[in-house]
N, C-alpha and C positions, 0 to 999 in steps of 0.2 A: 513364507517365514513364520516359524511358531514363536509364541512369546509375546512379550508386552512392548509396545511401542508407545512412547510418551511424546507428545507434541506440546511444546510449551509455547505459548503466545503472551500477548499482553493487551489489555483493552484500553490502550490509548488510541482513539479513533477505531475504526472498523477493519482497516486494512489488513492489520497483522492476523486478526482472528479469521478473515476471509481466505487468507493464505493458507492457514492451518487446516480450515475446513476442505480446501480444495485437495491438499495432500491427503488428508485423512480419507476423504471419499475415494481417491485412486487406490489408497492401501486396502480399503474395504473390497474394492472390485478385483485388484490383482493378488491380494494375499488374505483370502477371507478367513484363514485360520489364525491370523494375527489378532491380538486384542489391542486396538487403537484407543487412546484416550487424548482428548484436548483439555488442557489446563490454562487457565487464565493466571498468569503470575501475578497480576494486580488486581484479583478479584474483590468483590465488596467484604469478604470475611476477613481480609488481610488489612490490618491498620496501616501497615506500611504501603500496601498497594494504593489505598485511599489517599494517603499523605501524599504520594509521588504524583498521582493524577491530578490531585488539587492543585499543587504546585506547579505542574506543567501547564495547566490550563489557564492559571492565573498568570503566569509568565508571557505565554503566547498571546493573551488577549490584553493585558495591562501594560507589561515592559518587554515588548518582543525584542527590543535592542540587547538587553540583558541575557535573554535565551540566545540570541545569535552569538554574543560574545562567548558564553559559556561553551556552546556549540563548537565554534572555532578554536577556542583555546583548547579544549580537550582533543583537538586533532593535531596540536602540536607535538613533535617528537618528544621534547623535553618535558611534557605534561601529561601525554595521553596514557603513559604507563601508570602515573600515579591516578589518574581518573579512573582507569580500569581497577587498579587495586581497591580503591576507595568504594567504588560500585560493588565489587565482589565482597567485601568485608559487610557491607551493609546488607547484601542480598544472600550470602551463602546459607544462612540458617534456613531461610524460606526454601531454597533450592533443595538443600539436604533433606527438610522434611518432606518434600514432594517425591522425592526419590525413594526415601523409606516407606513411604505410604503406597507408591504405584510398583516399585520394584521393576522398573524398566529393563529390557534388554537393549533398547536403543533410545537415545534421546534426540528429538528433533526442535530446532528452535526457530521462530519466525518473528522474534524480537531480541534485541542485543543484551538486555539486561538479564535475562536468565541464562542467556549464553555465556556471558561474562562471568557470572557465578558458578556455572558448572565447570567452566575452564578452569577457574581457580581451585575448586575442590579437586579436580582431576591432577592439577599441577601439584597440589599439596598431598597427593596420595589418600585422599578421603573417599574417592569414587575410581572405578576402572571400568566405565561404560563408553561404548562408542558414542560419539557426539557428531551431530550434522547440523549445519547452519543454511538455513533458508534466507538469503538477504532480500529484503522486501522494500529496496530503494534502488535507484539507478545511479548510486555513488556510495562506495563503503566508508562508514565511520570507522575509525580505529577500535571502538568499543566492540566490534564484530571480532577482531583480528586476534587470534590466539594460536600458538602452535598446537594447542591440545585438541583443536577441532579436527576430527578425522576427515570430514568432507564439507566442502562449500558449493552451494548452488548460487550462480548469480545472472544478473540480467543480461550481461553484455561482455564481449571480449574486452572491451575498455575496462570493466570492472576486474576481470580476471587478471589482465596484465597490472592493475593497481595492487591487488593482492600479492601478485608475484613479487612486485617492487618492494613489497612490505615484509618479504621474507617467507611467504607461504609457498610450499612447493606445488608446482605446476599441476602434478598429477592429483592434487586433492582438490582441485577446483573444476567445476563443470558449468559451462554456460548453458542453462536450460531455460532462462526468462524467469519471470515472477510467476508463480502458479496462480491461475484464475480458474473459476467454476467452468464446468463443462456446459453451462447455460450460455455461456458467451461464444457464439459461434456467428461467422458473417451471414447474416439473413436481414437484407434491408427490408423494411415495410414501408408501404406508402402511407401518408398521413393527410387525412381530408377534412375539410370544414365546410359544410352545405354544399356537398357535391364537389367541391373544387380542392384539388391537391395543393397543399400549401406546405412550405418547409416548418420545421419545428426546430426550436433552439432549447436545448435542454441545459438547465442551470443546476449545479450540484454544489454544495459546501460542505461535502463529506458527512459522515454520520452525525457530527455534532452540529452541522448547519453552521459552521464558522465563515468568517469572511464578510465582505460587504455585499451581501446578497441584495438588502433592500435598494442600496444606491444602484446595483447593477442592473435590477428588473426595471427601475425608474428609468435608467438610461436607455434601456433596450427599446422603450416604448418612443423615443425620438427617432428611430430609423423611418426612413421612407419606405422601405421594403417590407411588404406583409409577410409576416410569420407568426406561429403561434409560440408562446413562451411557456414552457413547463418547467415548474421549479420542484425540486426535491429538498426539502429542509432536514431530512434525517430525524434524529431524536430532539431537535430544536422546536419544542411545542410553542413556545412564545414567539419565534419568527415565523412559524406556519399562521399563527392568528394575525400577526402585524401584515403578514403578505396578503391573507384573504381578503383584508379590509381595502385593498387597492383596487381601483377601477380599471379594467381592461380598456385598452385603447382601440379604436375601430379595426387597425390594422393589425393589431397584436393581441388576440384573445389569451387570457392568463389562466393558468391551471396550477395549483399549488397543492402538493401532497406532502406528507410526513414520511416517516420510515416505510420502505417498500422493498420486497424481495424481488420485484419485477424491473430492475433497473437494466437488465438486458433486453427487454422488450422496449423500453423508452430509448435505449441507445440504438436499437434497430429502426426505431422510427425517427430518430434526429437526424437533422442535416449538419449541426455543429454542436459540440459540447463546450460549455462554459465551466469551469471547475477550478478548484485549487489543485495544485500538482501532486495530489498524494499519489503514490507510486501504483496502488492496487486500481484505483478508479482509472488511472491513465493506460495500465496495462489492460483492463477490460476494454477500453476505448480503442486501443491499438488492433486488439483481436476482431472488434467490430469495425475496424477501418473508418473510425468517426474522427473527422478533424477537430483539434481542441484549441480552445483559447484559454490560455492559463492566467488565472486572477489571484491576487494576493497570496503568494506562497508564503507559508510560514517559514521564518528565518532557520537556516540549516539544512536539513535534508530535502524539504520541498524547494528550496531556492536551488539546490544542486540538480534536483528532478527537473526543474524548469529549464535550467541551462542545457541539460542533456537533450531534452525533447525537442526545444527549440532549434538547436545545432543539428539535429537529425531532420528537421523540416516537417515534423509530424503536428507541430503545434506553433502557436504565434502567443507571445507574451503581452498582456495587457497592464501597464503600469498606471494608466489614468482611465477610471471608469469613463470619463466624458467622452473618450475616444471610441467607445463601443460602437454607438449607432453608425457613424460614418464608415467603420470598419467592416460592420456587417453589411452594410450597402454595397460596399466595394466588392466584397467576397461573393454576395449572391449574384452580383452583375458579372463576376468574373469566375464562371464554374471551373475554369481550367485550372485555377489556384486550388480549388477544393480537390478537384481529381487528382492533383498532384501530391497533395497532402494524404489522400487516400491511398494511392499507391505506395508512398513511403511507408505508411503505417502497415500496409501488408507486408512489405519487406521486414520491419522491425518486430511484427507481433510474434508471440510465441504461445500459440492456442494449446500446444500439447505439454507445456512446461510441466504441470503437476504429474502427468503421466511419464514423462521422461525422469523427473526427480525420484519418483517411487520405483521405476524400473532399474534405476542406479542403486538405489538404497538397498533393495531386495538382493541384488547381485553383490554388493560389497559386504553386506553385514548378515546374511542368512545363517553363515556358520559360526558367528561370534558367540563366545561364552563369557559373558561379563562376569566381573567379582562385584558383589554389593558391599556397601559399606557396613562396617561392624556396628552394632548398636552401642 
């Protein structure tokens, strides 16, 4: 495909950006003549973007019940249209500026906000550009759903049916999985301490290092089974400092690191992942066939991700941190349970999601001739 492809993400957490990067990398491989650009719809140069991110982080950190209410309120049939229109009206100028700047032949979205704005612009005949949506959770929020979107890429058959039930044509929806980097492949590594092979429990709180990570680590040290604790704090430097002050228990040597691009290697070495149910991290764990324990889901999308993953038997949900140690003792004493979770993850994983998405995009849109908005 010749021309410009603009992938629009949003830096609320790292998952949307990682999905965008996975798609871009496959486009560069399969269509080297195309010019592919990723744009952060909420980047630091945008006052609107900074405001939205600040409000989001304050709500989930201080008043999560209000965020939960707004999330579910915006899903109600009588209010979702109003919520989408309000979002589009606020964000349409930013979207139109990006289109005028980059002159794309195809727009691909990994976050619902820019998707919503672009659908509004197309509905009001401000643009006529092919639009593709890569849904980056395991359940679709109405903010994603617009008749103007030409192609949807979703994580599961259940999501496809949900979109069909909401009026999207079946032929516009493709079950590809959530795109992950090609770094994530099934490759188990042994992990040793003083010549002895020991299990490793990997603890992740997302790129922002959110969640009750300190309480989680302290509770893990009460386990009677020996294992190393590896904690990734992401960009939360203060959390990394606090955790680094904790003393390792004899049975549980502790390692704390900040942001890393070696998560694939850590997952390859781990026996169990403790994480918030962000869809990208969980999709990467599925590809690595790594059993998951899900902690402190953010109300809304992460709550729905947790429901899906536990129903599929690839994860267990932990509502009380104090139950972690006895649960881990039980899991390490019952390898058949962990093996069953690995087998279910193998069935559910979609390691070729990014390649499948790009193959479909190139086939559908190679010959499209879009009309750009008038200045």
